[in-house]
VOPAGU-2260 file (C-alpha; in pm, 1 decimal, decimal comma):
REM VOPAGU-2260
SITE   aa  ch    i         X         Y         Z
SITE  UNK   A    0    1016,5    2709,4  -10616,7
SITE  UNK   A    1    1094,4    2387,4  -10430,8
SITE  UNK   A    2    1040,5    2400,9  -10054,9
SITE  UNK   A    3    1411,7    2342,9   -9988,4
SITE  UNK   A    4    1498,3    2638,0  -10211,0
SITE  UNK   A    5    1277,4    2894,6  -10033,4
SITE  UNK   A    6    1504,4    3143,1   -9846,8
SITE  UNK   A    7    1456,5    3136,9   -9468,5
SITE  UNK   A    8    1704,9    3404,5   -9357,1
SITE  UNK   A    9    1578,0    3733,1   -9215,4
SITE  UNK   A   10    1842,2    3909,9   -9425,6
SITE  UNK   A   11    1700,1    3784,0   -9755,8
SITE  UNK   A   12    1565,6    4101,5   -9925,1
SITE  UNK   A   13    1213,2    3968,1   -9978,5
SITE  UNK   A   14    1192,3    3818,1   -9629,5
SITE  UNK   A   15    1319,4    4144,5   -9480,2
SITE  UNK   A   16    1041,6    4336,6   -9658,4
SITE  UNK   A   17     781,5    4094,3   -9526,3
SITE  UNK   A   18     916,9    4087,3   -9169,9
SITE  UNK   A   19     948,9    4465,4   -9150,2
SITE  UNK   A   20     569,2    4467,2   -9173,0
SITE  UNK   A   21     466,7    4135,1   -9020,3
SITE  UNK   A   22     658,9    4163,8   -8691,8
SITE  UNK   A   23     466,7    4454,1   -8542,4
SITE  UNK   A   24     295,5    4674,6   -8799,8
SITE  UNK   A   25     -46,0    4503,5   -8822,3
SITE  UNK   A   26    -218,9    4664,9   -8528,0
SITE  UNK   A   27    -559,5    4545,0   -8412,7
SITE  UNK   A   28    -775,0    4281,0   -8578,6
SITE  UNK   A   29    -727,2    4231,6   -8950,9
SITE  UNK   A   30    -988,1    4046,7   -9157,5
SITE  UNK   A   31    -715,6    3965,0   -9412,0
SITE  UNK   A   32    -381,4    3987,1   -9230,4
SITE  UNK   A   33    -174,0    3810,5   -9494,9
SITE  UNK   A   34    -323,4    4029,5   -9765,4
SITE  UNK   A   35    -239,1    4336,6   -9556,9
SITE  UNK   A   36     121,8    4218,5   -9519,7
SITE  UNK   A   37     135,6    4182,4   -9897,8
SITE  UNK   A   38      -8,1    4530,6   -9950,3
SITE  UNK   A   39     227,1    4705,7   -9707,3
SITE  UNK   A   40     540,1    4512,7   -9808,2
SITE  UNK   A   41     482,3    4522,4  -10183,7
SITE  UNK   A   42     531,1    4144,7  -10203,6
SITE  UNK   A   43     265,1    3936,2  -10376,8
SITE  UNK   A   44      42,0    3742,1  -10140,1
SITE  UNK   A   45     132,8    3389,9  -10262,4
SITE  UNK   A   46     498,5    3477,3  -10198,7
SITE  UNK   A   47     415,1    3621,5   -9855,2
SITE  UNK   A   48     243,6    3295,5   -9761,4
SITE  UNK   A   49     523,9    3081,4   -9903,4
SITE  UNK   A   50     798,2    3275,3   -9723,4
SITE  UNK   A   51     623,4    3291,9   -9384,1
SITE  UNK   A   52     542,8    2920,1   -9403,8
SITE  UNK   A   53     905,8    2838,6   -9485,2
SITE  UNK   A   54    1047,7    3057,6   -9208,4
SITE  UNK   A   55     799,9    2910,5   -8960,4
SITE  UNK   A   56     890,1    2552,9   -9055,4
SITE  UNK   A   57    1261,0    2634,7   -9029,3
SITE  UNK   A   58    1225,5    2802,6   -8689,1
SITE  UNK   A   59    1335,6    3145,6   -8812,0
SITE  UNK   A   60     985,9    3252,9   -8712,8
SITE  UNK   A   61     901,4    3087,9   -8382,5
SITE  UNK   A   62     527,6    3157,5   -8395,8
SITE  UNK   A   63     254,0    3335,2   -8589,9
SITE  UNK   A   64     -46,0    3448,9   -8393,3
SITE  UNK   A   65    -302,0    3714,7   -8325,5
SITE  UNK   A   66    -185,8    3881,2   -8005,9
SITE  UNK   A   67    -414,6    4024,0   -7743,2
SITE  UNK   A   68    -383,1    4317,8   -7509,5
SITE  UNK   A   69    -372,1    4070,4   -7225,3
SITE  UNK   A   70    -345,8    4347,7   -6966,1
SITE  UNK   A   71    -710,9    4418,6   -7052,9
SITE  UNK   A   72    -815,1    4054,5   -7011,4
SITE  UNK   A   73    -625,4    3928,4   -6709,8
SITE  UNK   A   74    -427,1    4062,2   -6419,3
SITE  UNK   A   75     -65,9    4083,8   -6523,2
SITE  UNK   A   76     272,7    4167,8   -6380,0
SITE  UNK   A   77     642,4    4146,7   -6437,6
SITE  UNK   A   78     773,2    3928,0   -6155,1
SITE  UNK   A   79    1123,7    3942,3   -6008,7
SITE  UNK   A   80    1225,7    3623,4   -5827,1
SITE  UNK   A   81    1498,3    3567,7   -5570,1
SITE  UNK   A   82    1608,5    3206,4   -5613,8
SITE  UNK   A   83    1909,1    3027,2   -5460,2
SITE  UNK   A   84    2176,8    2993,2   -5727,3
SITE  UNK   A   85    2173,9    2613,1   -5711,1
SITE  UNK   A   86    1799,5    2609,1   -5782,8
SITE  UNK   A   87    1795,5    2876,0   -6053,6
SITE  UNK   A   88    1800,3    2648,5   -6359,0
SITE  UNK   A   89    1535,7    2416,1   -6216,5
SITE  UNK   A   90    1312,7    2712,9   -6128,7
SITE  UNK   A   91    1356,6    2844,4   -6481,7
SITE  UNK   A   92    1254,4    2506,6   -6627,9
SITE  UNK   A   93     953,3    2480,0   -6398,2
SITE  UNK   A   94     814,5    2820,7   -6490,2
SITE  UNK   A   95     875,9    2773,7   -6861,6
SITE  UNK   A   96     761,8    2413,3   -6895,5
SITE  UNK   A   97     498,0    2369,3   -6625,6
SITE  UNK   A   98     329,4    2706,2   -6578,8
SITE  UNK   A   99     118,0    2813,1   -6878,8
SITE  UNK   A  100      54,2    3151,6   -6717,0
SITE  UNK   A  101     420,3    3254,4   -6702,0
SITE  UNK   A  102     520,8    3396,9   -7041,6
SITE  UNK   A  103     869,2    3542,3   -7077,4
SITE  UNK   A  104    1116,6    3359,4   -6852,1
SITE  UNK   A  105    1458,4    3525,7   -6836,3
SITE  UNK   A  106    1770,1    3499,5   -6620,4
SITE  UNK   A  107    1917,6    3849,0   -6579,0
SITE  UNK   A  108    2240,8    4001,5   -6451,8
SITE  UNK   A  109    2361,1    4356,3   -6393,0
SITE  UNK   A  110    2698,3    4515,0   -6471,8
SITE  UNK   A  111    2682,0    4706,4   -6143,0
SITE  UNK   A  112    2583,8    4511,3   -5831,9
SITE  UNK   A  113    2290,5    4657,1   -5640,4
SITE  UNK   A  114    2045,1    4520,1   -5387,8
SITE  UNK   A  115    1815,3    4433,1   -5678,7
SITE  UNK   A  116    2086,3    4224,0   -5848,1
SITE  UNK   A  117    1994,7    3924,4   -5632,8
SITE  UNK   A  118    1669,1    3897,7   -5829,0
SITE  UNK   A  119    1810,5    3687,2   -6111,3
SITE  UNK   A  120    1494,5    3527,2   -6247,9
SITE  UNK   A  121    1235,7    3746,5   -6420,8
SITE  UNK   A  122     904,1    3634,0   -6564,1
SITE  UNK   A  123     585,0    3782,4   -6698,4
SITE  UNK   A  124     267,2    3651,5   -6541,1
SITE  UNK   A  125     -99,6    3664,1   -6635,7
SITE  UNK   A  126    -366,1    3533,8   -6399,6
SITE  UNK   A  127    -730,5    3530,8   -6517,1
SITE  UNK   A  128    -994,0    3742,7   -6352,7
SITE  UNK   A  129   -1115,8    3607,7   -6019,2
SITE  UNK   A  130    -784,4    3452,4   -5918,4
SITE  UNK   A  131    -485,9    3583,3   -5727,3
SITE  UNK   A  132    -140,3    3666,9   -5864,7
SITE  UNK   A  133      -1,9    3656,8   -5510,1
SITE  UNK   A  134    -137,4    3307,8   -5443,5
SITE  UNK   A  135      -9,2    3191,5   -5781,2
SITE  UNK   A  136     342,5    3315,8   -5704,5
SITE  UNK   A  137     334,3    3164,1   -5356,0
SITE  UNK   A  138     249,7    2829,1   -5515,9
SITE  UNK   A  139     542,7    2866,9   -5759,1
SITE  UNK   A  140     772,3    2945,7   -5465,7
SITE  UNK   A  141     673,4    2615,6   -5307,2
SITE  UNK   A  142     735,3    2434,9   -5635,4
SITE  UNK   A  143    1073,2    2591,9   -5713,1
SITE  UNK   A  144    1233,5    2688,3   -5382,8
SITE  UNK   A  145    1221,8    3058,9   -5471,7
SITE  UNK   A  146    1275,1    3259,4   -5153,8
SITE  UNK   A  147    1100,4    3580,8   -5249,3
SITE  UNK   A  148     916,9    3750,1   -5533,3
SITE  UNK   A  149     816,1    4104,5   -5618,7
SITE  UNK   A  150     511,7    4173,0   -5834,2
SITE  UNK   A  151     558,8    4466,4   -6070,7
SITE  UNK   A  152     224,3    4527,1   -6243,5
SITE  UNK   A  153     213,1    4789,4   -6517,4
SITE  UNK   A  154      24,4    5107,8   -6435,2
SITE  UNK   A  155      56,8    5254,9   -6784,4
SITE  UNK   A  156     200,7    5133,9   -7116,3
SITE  UNK   A  157     399,8    5360,6   -7350,5
SITE  UNK   A  158     546,2    5121,2   -7609,5
SITE  UNK   A  159     463,6    4766,3   -7715,2
SITE  UNK   A  160     585,6    4631,3   -8048,6
SITE  UNK   A  161     869,5    4386,8   -8110,7
SITE  UNK   A  162    1002,0    4453,6   -8461,4
SITE  UNK   A  163    1364,6    4336,6   -8469,1
SITE  UNK   A  164    1416,1    4356,2   -8845,2
SITE  UNK   A  165    1261,4    4702,5   -8859,4
SITE  UNK   A  166    1494,4    4820,1   -8580,1
SITE  UNK   A  167    1820,0    4707,3   -8737,2
SITE  UNK   A  168    2066,9    4988,0   -8791,4
SITE  UNK   A  169    1885,5    5246,0   -8579,4
SITE  UNK   A  170    2101,9    5537,7   -8475,0
SITE  UNK   A  171    2118,0    5595,1   -8097,2
SITE  UNK   A  172    1870,1    5867,9   -8010,8
SITE  UNK   A  173    1639,0    5792,3   -8304,6
SITE  UNK   A  174    1290,7    5881,1   -8187,4
SITE  UNK   A  175     945,2    5980,3   -8303,9
SITE  UNK   A  176     859,5    6346,4   -8349,7
SITE  UNK   A  177     573,5    6315,5   -8101,6
SITE  UNK   A  178     542,6    6175,5   -7752,4
SITE  UNK   A  179     444,0    5811,0   -7710,7
SITE  UNK   A  180      78,5    5738,6   -7646,3
SITE  UNK   A  181     -38,6    5634,3   -7300,7
SITE  UNK   A  182    -232,6    5308,6   -7275,7
SITE  UNK   A  183    -434,6    5249,4   -6962,1
SITE  UNK   A  184    -443,1    4911,8   -6789,2
SITE  UNK   A  185    -795,8    4795,5   -6712,4
SITE  UNK   A  186    -958,6    4452,4   -6709,4
SITE  UNK   A  187   -1258,6    4385,7   -6935,7
SITE  UNK   A  188   -1512,9    4112,2   -6868,0
SITE  UNK   A  189   -1618,2    3876,2   -7149,0
SITE  UNK   A  190   -1909,6    3636,8   -7184,4
SITE  UNK   A  191   -1867,6    3269,2   -7276,4
SITE  UNK   A  192   -1922,3    3325,4   -7651,6
SITE  UNK   A  193   -1662,0    3602,1   -7659,3
SITE  UNK   A  194   -1414,5    3377,8   -7478,0
SITE  UNK   A  195   -1476,4    3098,8   -7732,1
SITE  UNK   A  196   -1401,5    3335,0   -8018,0
SITE  UNK   A  197   -1100,8    3479,9   -7838,5
SITE  UNK   A  198    -947,6    3140,1   -7758,8
SITE  UNK   A  199    -974,7    3038,9   -8125,6
SITE  UNK   A  200    -850,1    3377,9   -8240,6
SITE  UNK   A  201    -531,3    3374,2   -8034,5
SITE  UNK   A  202    -417,0    3017,8   -8100,0
SITE  UNK   A  203     -89,7    2992,1   -8289,3
SITE  UNK   A  204     -97,7    2920,9   -8661,9
SITE  UNK   A  205      71,3    2613,7   -8804,3
SITE  UNK   A  206     228,4    2660,8   -9148,5
SITE  UNK   A  207     -64,1    2487,7   -9317,8
SITE  UNK   A  208    -309,1    2724,0   -9143,4
SITE  UNK   A  209    -164,8    3023,0   -9331,1
SITE  UNK   A  210    -412,7    3054,5   -9615,2
SITE  UNK   A  211    -604,4    3332,3   -9787,3
SITE  UNK   A  212    -919,3    3251,9   -9583,1
SITE  UNK   A  213    -722,6    3240,6   -9258,9
SITE  UNK   A  214   -1015,8    3285,4   -9016,2
SITE  UNK   A  215   -1258,7    3029,6   -9164,8
SITE  UNK   A  216   -1120,2    2732,6   -8969,6
SITE  UNK   A  217   -1103,1    2939,5   -8648,9
SITE  UNK   A  218   -1470,8    3035,0   -8681,3
SITE  UNK   A  219   -1556,0    2666,0   -8717,2
SITE  UNK   A  220   -1343,5    2590,0   -8410,1
SITE  UNK   A  221   -1537,1    2851,1   -8211,1
SITE  UNK   A  222   -1865,2    2705,4   -8333,7
SITE  UNK   A  223   -1996,7    3022,8   -8498,6
SITE  UNK   A  224   -2051,9    3132,2   -8860,5
SITE  UNK   A  225   -1753,8    3311,9   -9015,6
SITE  UNK   A  226   -1928,3    3647,3   -9042,6
SITE  UNK   A  227   -2031,8    3635,5   -8675,5
SITE  UNK   A  228   -1675,5    3540,2   -8580,2
SITE  UNK   A  229   -1541,4    3841,6   -8770,3
SITE  UNK   A  230   -1800,9    4073,3   -8613,8
SITE  UNK   A  231   -1718,2    3957,8   -8260,7
SITE  UNK   A  232   -1345,4    3994,2   -8330,9
SITE  UNK   A  233   -1402,6    4347,0   -8462,7
SITE  UNK   A  234   -1603,7    4432,9   -8151,6
SITE  UNK   A  235   -1327,0    4297,3   -7926,9
SITE  UNK   A  236   -1088,9    4516,1   -8123,3
SITE  UNK   A  237   -1305,3    4823,6   -8058,2
SITE  UNK   A  238   -1296,5    4735,7   -7688,8
SITE  UNK   A  239    -914,0    4745,7   -7705,6
SITE  UNK   A  240    -869,7    4375,4   -7635,6
SITE  UNK   A  241    -693,6    4283,6   -7961,9
SITE  UNK   A  242    -322,1    4355,2   -7996,0
SITE  UNK   A  243    -164,2    4285,5   -8334,0
SITE  UNK   A  244    -126,3    4006,2   -8587,8
SITE  UNK   A  245     239,6    3915,7   -8569,8
SITE  UNK   A  246     519,1    3687,1   -8681,8
SITE  UNK   A  247     758,1    3639,9   -8389,9
SITE  UNK   A  248    1125,6    3579,3   -8454,0
SITE  UNK   A  249    1359,0    3390,3   -8226,8
SITE  UNK   A  250    1547,9    3648,4   -8021,4
SITE  UNK   A  251    1878,9    3511,0   -7900,6
SITE  UNK   A  252    1871,8    3140,3   -7985,0
SITE  UNK   A  253    2030,7    3055,2   -8322,9
SITE  UNK   A  254    1781,7    2922,4   -8577,4
SITE  UNK   A  255    1823,4    2645,4   -8835,9
SITE  UNK   A  256    2065,9    2841,2   -9054,9
SITE  UNK   A  257    2271,7    2957,7   -8753,4
SITE  UNK   A  258    2138,4    3312,7   -8767,9
SITE  UNK   A  259    2080,8    3511,5   -8447,5
SITE  UNK   A  260    1825,7    3788,5   -8481,0
SITE  UNK   A  261    1946,3    3953,3   -8159,5
SITE  UNK   A  262    2213,2    3875,8   -7900,6
SITE  UNK   A  263    2128,3    4112,0   -7615,3
SITE  UNK   A  264    1806,2    4175,9   -7427,3
SITE  UNK   A  265    1824,6    4477,4   -7197,7
SITE  UNK   A  266    1572,3    4572,9   -6929,2
SITE  UNK   A  267    1627,2    4942,1   -6853,3
SITE  UNK   A  268    1531,8    5091,6   -6516,1
SITE  UNK   A  269    1481,8    5460,5   -6436,6
SITE  UNK   A  270    1372,1    5626,9   -6112,1
SITE  UNK   A  271    1203,5    5962,2   -6176,0
SITE  UNK   A  272    1028,4    6190,8   -5926,8
SITE  UNK   A  273     673,9    6087,4   -5828,4
SITE  UNK   A  274     431,9    6264,5   -6059,2
SITE  UNK   A  275     673,4    6251,2   -6356,3
SITE  UNK   A  276     610,7    5886,0   -6448,0
SITE  UNK   A  277     382,7    5957,3   -6744,7
SITE  UNK   A  278     600,0    6237,2   -6882,0
SITE  UNK   A  279     911,4    6019,5   -6854,5
SITE  UNK   A  280     738,6    5715,8   -6999,7
SITE  UNK   A  281     615,8    5908,8   -7302,4
SITE  UNK   A  282     968,8    6037,0   -7365,7
SITE  UNK   A  283    1121,6    5688,6   -7329,8
SITE  UNK   A  284     847,0    5528,4   -7538,9
SITE  UNK   A  285     905,4    5757,7   -7836,7
SITE  UNK   A  286    1257,1    5616,7   -7885,8
SITE  UNK   A  287    1243,0    5371,3   -8172,9
SITE  UNK   A  288    1473,0    5117,2   -8007,3
SITE  UNK   A  289    1223,0    5047,9   -7727,8
SITE  UNK   A  290    1011,9    4736,9   -7780,4
SITE  UNK   A  291     838,6    4787,2   -7444,0
SITE  UNK   A  292     806,8    5083,4   -7209,0
SITE  UNK   A  293     586,0    5106,3   -6903,4
SITE  UNK   A  294     528,0    5259,0   -6563,8
SITE  UNK   A  295     596,0    4996,7   -6297,2
SITE  UNK   A  296     673,7    5061,6   -5930,8
SITE  UNK   A  297     990,6    4878,8   -5830,4
SITE  UNK   A  298     988,5    4968,4   -5461,3
SITE  UNK   A  299    1288,0    5011,4   -5230,1
SITE  UNK   A  300    1468,6    4692,8   -5338,6
SITE  UNK   A  301    1496,3    4842,6   -5687,4
SITE  UNK   A  302    1575,1    5196,1   -5567,0
SITE  UNK   A  303    1214,0    5303,6   -5630,7
SITE  UNK   A  304    1241,4    5275,9   -6008,4
SITE  UNK   A  305     912,6    5360,0   -6176,0
SITE  UNK   A  306     983,2    5362,1   -6550,7
SITE  UNK   A  307    1106,1    5046,1   -6720,2
SITE  UNK   A  308    1161,7    4941,2   -7079,0
SITE  UNK   A  309    1308,8    4666,9   -7296,0
SITE  UNK   A  310    1540,3    4694,5   -7595,0
SITE  UNK   A  311    1708,4    4425,9   -7807,6
SITE  UNK   A  312    2018,7    4431,5   -8023,1
SITE  UNK   A  313    2317,0    4242,7   -8157,5
SITE  UNK   A  314    2582,2    4468,4   -8000,1
SITE  UNK   A  315    2593,5    4544,0   -7628,0
SITE  UNK   A  316    2779,9    4873,4   -7670,9
SITE  UNK   A  317    2526,5    4994,2   -7925,7
SITE  UNK   A  318    2244,4    4919,6   -7682,7
SITE  UNK   A  319    2430,5    5111,7   -7413,2
SITE  UNK   A  320    2464,1    5401,2   -7658,7
SITE  UNK   A  321    2086,1    5394,1   -7709,7
SITE  UNK   A  322    2042,2    5395,0   -7331,9
SITE  UNK   A  323    2280,8    5691,0   -7296,4
SITE  UNK   A  324    2087,4    5880,6   -7564,1
SITE  UNK   A  325    1762,3    5823,6   -7375,7
SITE  UNK   A  326    1924,7    5936,8   -7050,0
SITE  UNK   A  327    2043,1    6256,2   -7219,6
SITE  UNK   A  328    1701,2    6312,3   -7372,8
SITE  UNK   A  329    1529,4    6279,1   -7032,9
SITE  UNK   A  330    1769,2    6533,7   -6887,8
SITE  UNK   A  331    1705,5    6773,1   -7176,5
SITE  UNK   A  332    1330,6    6728,5   -7119,3
SITE  UNK   A  333    1377,3    6846,0   -6760,5
SITE  UNK   A  334    1312,1    6504,4   -6604,9
SITE  UNK   A  335    1550,1    6420,7   -6322,7
SITE  UNK   A  336    1665,6    6059,2   -6295,9
SITE  UNK   A  337    1787,2    5969,2   -5947,0
SITE  UNK   A  338    1882,7    5609,0   -6030,9
SITE  UNK   A  339    1915,6    5395,0   -6341,7
SITE  UNK   A  340    2038,5    5045,7   -6420,8
SITE  UNK   A  341    2040,9    4779,1   -6690,9
SITE  UNK   A  342    1938,6    4418,3   -6628,9
SITE  UNK   A  343    2084,3    4205,7   -6909,0
SITE  UNK   A  344    1902,4    3896,1   -7026,3
SITE  UNK   A  345    2087,2    3565,3   -7043,1
SITE  UNK   A  346    1904,7    3236,5   -7068,4
SITE  UNK   A  347    1555,4    3307,8   -7193,3
SITE  UNK   A  348    1243,0    3139,3   -7323,6
SITE  UNK   A  349     930,0    3310,7   -7449,6
SITE  UNK   A  350     579,1    3177,5   -7485,5
SITE  UNK   A  351     234,5    3341,0   -7481,8
SITE  UNK   A  352      80,5    3351,0   -7135,8
SITE  UNK   A  353    -245,7    3160,2   -7113,2
SITE  UNK   A  354    -529,8    3389,3   -6998,8
SITE  UNK   A  355    -840,3    3171,2   -7020,8
SITE  UNK   A  356   -1023,5    3121,3   -6689,0
SITE  UNK   A  357   -1131,1    2777,0   -6814,3
SITE  UNK   A  358    -767,9    2678,7   -6867,9
SITE  UNK   A  359    -671,3    2819,9   -6526,8
SITE  UNK   A  360    -928,4    2609,1   -6341,4
SITE  UNK   A  361    -815,5    2297,6   -6527,6
SITE  UNK   A  362    -449,6    2373,5   -6449,9
SITE  UNK   A  363    -530,0    2420,5   -6079,5
SITE  UNK   A  364    -693,7    2076,9   -6075,5
SITE  UNK   A  365    -405,4    1915,0   -6261,7
SITE  UNK   A  366    -132,1    2045,6   -6025,9
SITE  UNK   A  367    -329,3    2027,0   -5701,6
SITE  UNK   A  368    -330,5    2402,2   -5648,7
SITE  UNK   A  369    -629,1    2516,0   -5444,6
SITE  UNK   A  370    -666,2    2888,0   -5501,0
SITE  UNK   A  371    -917,2    3083,4   -5299,8
SITE  UNK   A  372   -1017,9    3233,8   -5633,7
SITE  UNK   A  373   -1033,9    3588,5   -5502,6
SITE  UNK   A  374    -825,9    3851,3   -5686,1
SITE  UNK   A  375    -586,7    4032,9   -5461,5
C-alpha cells in the first residue's frame, strides 16, 4: 500500500483495533511492544508498524513512547496557578514552551463560580530528586507574573491510563466489578547507569524508529549491550518505575484529517470525610471513564477536596452524566460528598515532563535559576 493510501483515522476499523490496545493496554516494560500490540489486536505486525507510523506522521498519534511512573522517580504535583487574565496566555506559553518540567498545561473554567475558580491555569510538574518544587514554582511566578500557586501532590493513585478509543461509547456508570487498586507514591533512587538506560528508554520514537528490534538502537544510545539494556529495564519494571508503552492521541486539537478524538477534558473534584479518601478513590477509579484518579489535598481554597479525577469525551452532557453516575455510586457506597465541582479544560498542551537530574541542572544554568537544591 502506498504511504498516501494508508488510513490515518482513529475510526478506521484496523486502526481502532490497534489503538484499543496501544493507547493504554501494554502495562510495564515489554521486550517486544509492537509484537504484543499485534498479538492482542489480532492485526499482523507489519500492518501494526505501518499503521502506527502513518498515524504518527499524520499527527493522529502525537507521540509513541515508553512511559514511566514518574511519581516514583521525581517529586510531582498538580499545580493550580492564579494568573492575571491579561497575562494568562503568556504564562501558558512560558510553561509549555520554556519549562521542560511542566507537562500538561491547561486553562480551566468552572460552570459554577467558587473561590477556586480564580485558578485558571493548571499544570503538572515534576522536579528531580534533590530540588524543590516550591522554589521551581516561585521562579515560574517571577517569569510569568503569576500571583499565587497551590501545589497538589498525589498521595495515592487509583487510575492511570488514557485510552480514548477504548472508552468510546461507554455507558454512564460503567465500572469494573472490583475496586480500583491503590498505588503508593514513593521516590526511588537510581545510579548513573540506570539513569542512562532510563533516559534512552523514555525518549519518544520517530516513525522510522518503529521496527521489530525496537530497543536495539536505544541500547546503543545508552552505551550498553542489548541484553544488559533489557535486563536493566526489566529490573526497573520490577521496582515499579516503568509505566506503559503507549501511543498517545491528540486530545482536543484537530489532526490532519480534521478529526477530534475528544472535545472535553473534565477535572472532577470531590470532598469526602477525612479517612475516606482511599475508599472513595477506589470507587471513583473503578469507573471506566476515568483516565486518572488520585487522592490530592486541595485545601480551603478548593473547599478541602481530597479526591480528584480526569475524564475525556466528545459530548459535555455525556461527561456530566458519567459524573452524576459516579456521584450516585459514592452515595450508594455510603461515602458522603460535602462538595463537588468540575473544572473544564480549554486551551491545552501536553508533553512529557522531563525528570532527569542532569537535564534539570543544565536547565537551571541555561535560565539563570539558582536553586538551593534541597527538596522541600
